[in-house]
N, C-alpha and C positions, 0 to 999 in steps of 0.2 A: 244871417250874416251875408253881407254883400261880397261875394267871392271876387268879383272884378276889382272892387276897391281894395280888398286885402292884397290882391296880387300886385297892384300898383305900389303899395307900401313895401312889399317884399322886393320888388324890382329896384326901388329907390335905395333900400338898405344894401342890396347886393352891389349896386353901383358905388355906394360909399365905401364898402369893403374892398372893392377892386381898386379904388383910388388909394386906400390905405396900404394895400399890398405893394404898391409901386412906390410908396413913400420911404424916405430914408429912416424915419423913426421906427418903422416896423422892420425894415430890412436889416437894421443893425441890432435888433433885439430878437434872438431866436425864440424865446418864450412867447413874446407878443405875436410873432409871425405864426407860430403854431396855433395860438388861440384864434387869430383872425382867419387863418386858413380853414379851421374847423367850422367856424361860424359861416364862412362863405360857402363851404361845401354843403352845409345844411340848407342854406337859402337857395343854392343852385338846384338842388333836388326839387324844391318847391316850385322854383321858376320853370323847370322843365315840364313838370306836370301842368302848371298853369298855362304854358305855351300850347300844349296839346289841347287843353280845355278851350282856350281862346280860338284856336284854329277851327275846332269843331263848331263853336258858336258862329264864327265868321262864315264858314261854309254853309251852315244852316240858314243864316240870314241872307246869304247870296242866293241860295236855292229858293227861299221864300220870295225874294224880290223878283227872281226870274219867273217864278210861277205866276205872279200877279201880272207880268207883262206879256206872257206868251198865250196864244190861243190854239197852238198846235196840240192836238190830242195826244200824240205819241210823246212829245216833249213834256207835256203836263204829267203823263203817267210816270215818265222817267224821274222828273223832279219830285213828285210826291213820294216815290219809292226812296229817292235819295234823302229826303227830309226825314222819312220814317227811320231809316238806318242811322242817321246822325242823332236823332232824338233818342234812339235806343242806347247809344254810346254815352250820352251825357250823364245819366244817373251814376254810373260806375265811376266816371271821371270826377264828378262832384264829390262823391264819398272819398275817393282817393285824395283829392285836393283838401277836403275838410280835415282828413286824418293828418295830412302833411302840415297843415297850418296850426294844429294843436301844439303848443310848446312841449318839447320833449322832456321827459323825466331826466333830470341831471344825473341820476344814478344809472340810467339805461346802459351807459358805456362801461360800467364798472365790471370787474371780475367778481366772482361770487365764492362764498364759503357755503357749502351745502351739507346739512346734517340729515342722515337717513337713519331712523331709529325704529326697530320692530316694536309693534304695540301688542294688542291682544291677538291670541292665536298660537302662542308657544313657538315650537320649532318651525311650524308652517309660516308664521309671520316672519321669521328670520329668512326663510327661503324666498318669500315674496320680496323682502327688502333686498336680497341679493339680485333678484330679477330687475327691480327698479334701478339699482346701481348700474347693472350692465346696460340697461336701456339708456340711462343718462350718459354713460361713457360712450356708447355707440353714437348717440345724438351729437355729443361733443366732437367726436371724431369726424362725423360727416360735415360739421360746420368749421372744421379746421381749428378747433379749440384744444387747449392743453389741459389735461386732467392730472391732478396729483392727489393720491390717496394719503391724506395726512395721518389718519389713525383709523383703526377698526377693531371691533371685537366680534369674534365669530362663535357660532354654536357648534355642537357636535355633528349636526347634519350638513355642515358646509354653508349654512346661511349666516346672515349678519345680525348680531344683536344691535349694533350701531356702527356707523361709519361717517367719517368727515372727509369731504372732497373739496379741493380747491380747484375751481374751473376758471381758466383765464383765456381771453380772446376778445374778439370784436363783438360788442353789444350782447355780452353773455347775460347780464342781469335782465335786459329788456325781454329776452326770450324765455327765461326760466323763473322769473319772479312770481308767476302765478302758480308755480308748482307747490308752493308752501301750503301745508294743510295735512289732513288725514286722508290717506289713500286706502281703499278697501277692495278686497277680492273675495268672491265666493266660488269655491271649487272643491273638487275632491283632491286633497293634497297627497303628495307622495308618501307622507308619513301615516296616512290613513289606510288600514288594511280592510276595513269593513265597507268601504265605498261610500261613506257618509260625506255630505257636503259640509265644509267648514267655512267660517267667515274669519278672515285675518285682516289686520290693519297695520299700516306703517305710517309713521309721522315724518314728514319732510319739512325742513326749515331752510329757507334760502335767504342768505344775508349778503348784501353788497360788501365787497372787501373794504375794510376800514383803513383809512389813512390818518385819521385824527383821533385815535384811541387815547394817546398820552394826554392831550389837553382836556379831553372829556373826563378821563379818570381823575385828573388833578382837581377838576371842578367838583366832582363827586366827593372826593376825600375832603376837600375844603369845606363843603357843605356839611358833611358828617361831623367834622371837628368843631364847627361853629354853631350848628343848629342846637339850641337848648330848649326851645318851647314845644317842639313836636313830641308827642307821646312816643316812648321808645319802641312800642310794638309797630306803630305806623312808620317810624323812622327805619326800623329793620326791614319792613316790607318795601319801602321806597328804595333802600339800598340794594336789596335783592333784585328788584326789577331793573333798576338803572344799570347795575353791573352786567346783567345778562344782555341788555339791549344795546349798550354802547361798546361792549367788548366783542371782538371777533368770536364767532361761535365755534371755538376750538374745544378739543376734548378737555374735560375738567372744568370748563367755565361754569357750568351749572352747579357743580359741587362746590366751587369756590364761592359762588353767590350765596348758596345755602349756608356755608360755613361763616361767611361774613354776617349774615342775618343772625345766626345763632350767637356769634361773638358780641354783637350789639345788644342782644337780649340779656346775655350773661352779665355784661357790665352794668346793665340797668337792674340787676338783681332778679331777673327772670331766669333763674337757674333751674334746670330740669333734673339736677342731681343724678344724671346718668340713668334715670329710670326709663326714659324714652327719649327720642329725638324727633325733630321736625322731619328729618329724612325718612323716618318710618311713615309719617303721614303722607308724604309725597309718593313714596314707593307703593302705598296701598292702591293708588290709581295714578300711575305715571302719565297716562294719556291726558287725564284731567289737568294735571300740573302744566303740561306744555300747552294745552288748549287755552288755559286761563291767561298765559303769557301772550299767546298769539291773538286772543280776542282784543287785547289792548293795542298791540302794535305789529303783530306778525313778525316779531324778531327784526324789526327794521326801524332803527332809531332815526334815520335820516329823512324819511318821508314824513314822519309825524313826531317831531321833537317835543311837542307839547301835548302828547296823547293823554286822554282821560284814563287814568289807571284805577278808577274806583272799583271796578269789578275785580281786578287783581288784588287790591288791598282787602276787599271783603273776603276773598278766598284765603289770603294769607292770614288774616286775623282769625278766621274760622279755624285754620290749622293750628294756630297758637292755642286757641281755646280748647280744641280737641285734645292736644297733647298734655296740657296742664290738667284737664279733667282726668286724663288717664293717670297722671302722676298722683293726683288726689286719691283716686280709687286704689292705686297700688299701695300708697302710704296707709290708707285706712285698712286695707287688707293685711298689710304687714303688721300694723299695730294690733289689730284684733287677733292675729295669729300669735303674736308675742304675748299678749295678755292671756290668751287661752293656755299658754304653756307655762305661765308664772302663777304660783299659788296666790289666791286672793289675799291672804294675810300680808304677803310682801307688797302687793299693789296698794293695800290700805295704808301700810306704813309709809310708802313713798308719797302717797297723795296727802298725808297729814303732816308732812314736814315742810318747813319754810325754805326760803332761798338760801339763808345762811347754812342751814343743815345740808342743803344740796351741794353748796360749795365745799362743805366739810367732807362730803363723800368723794368729791373730785380730788381733794387733798389726799385722802387715804388711797385713792387709786394709784398714786405715785409713791406715797410714803407709808411706812408700817407703824410709826409712832408719832404722837402729837405732844408737844409741850406748850406751856403757857406763852412763851415768846412766839411760837408758830401761829397761835391764834391772834396775837397782837399784830403780827406782820400781815397775816392773811386778810384781816378785816380793818386794818389801820386804826386800831383802838389801843387804849392804854392797858397796862398789865392788869390793873384792878378790874376793868370791864371784862378783860379776857378771862379772869378767874371766875367772875360771875357767870359768864357763858358756859364755861366748863362745868360749873356746879349744876346749872340747869340741865345740861346734856347728861350728866351723871344721874340726875333724878328721873329723866325720861328714858333711862337705860339705853341711851345712844352710845355712851362711852363707858368704859370701865378703867379703873386706875390700876397701874402696875408700878413696880419699884417700891423701895423703902425710903421713908423720910421725904421732906419737902424738896431737897436738892435733887434726889434721884428719881423723883416721881415722873411718870409719863403716862400717856393715855392711849388706848387702842379702841377700835370699834368693837362693839358687842357682836357676837356671831350673827344675830338676826338682821342687823343693819349692814354687816359686811356683804350679805347676799344681795343687797340693793345697789351696790356700786355700779354694776353693768347695766342696771335698769334705768338709772336716773338721767341718761343722756336725752 
């Protein structure tokens, strides 16, 4: 990069902004004036560094020129020493200038929402989380920032299970954005009486304060309502990820995202029947859950709006597979247990009857008696066909007749089949 050429471009832009600041179009528009002032202030800082850099270069060139022209030994020693000092200053100024010329992150000036959550380590992790929170609060105080504890959950030892902080002030995000990630400490904790060293972790998430949540959420809801071709498991995973990353990281946000994903799965007939939930899968390794989200985007929708979320979707789909495998295992276990508690004779009877007979058992679950007209209505057949069915059921000892005469006749289940009513679901 040609630093001197870049400096000329900066000076030209600064001159243009100075002209705009004195123009009526800017002076009559407070919003435009604020924008131009901010842009001019940023360029002025670069220009000041550049002027120092150019001054050192000019002094160095002047000293080198004087060195060529003089033959005085004392003067040559002085000039050589001066050139050496000037050359020593240049690398630092060049790095400072290069850093200033890099376009700033548009989010650097934003306030932040910070979540601090205890990881592995039990109560000691909560104490470590409390120390980190105090550290961030003190750092904010030194920088003149304002800190608001939005929500917190504490343990019995006085530590934090989790806490949400809103930190506002000048360039907060630029100085704290790299705090995101897992923090670890190895020490003898206050909760340890035997003097053993413990390892504890705390997860920190730093999100720039969002101003555009409403339109982003409307876009997400619109996509969920219109998207028909995406597989429901992938759709649920995308919804979970997008909700977490575009919404401010306030308390309950993760739970809402997980509930949304479960709702989408339920309406696509991926019903867990309350045997287990995805929440249990995430709770088994909460740090892994947060790490998978951070691997894709670091809880920052704005820097990478088109992030590759393949790794997150693989994790999410794996979770769905795990919980449904658990449902299958529990269902098989419950079925085997129920079969072991039921006499084999009853199971054989149930397995040897057809769908009509199963529907008949359902009828008797609510009614004590059966008449010909009930069979006609139940199976939408004529009375003659209904009488033929009843005759067949009498022959197979499914029904027995009660009452006298044709008009008063009715039918009930035989005792052996009545035992099957609760088994045929």
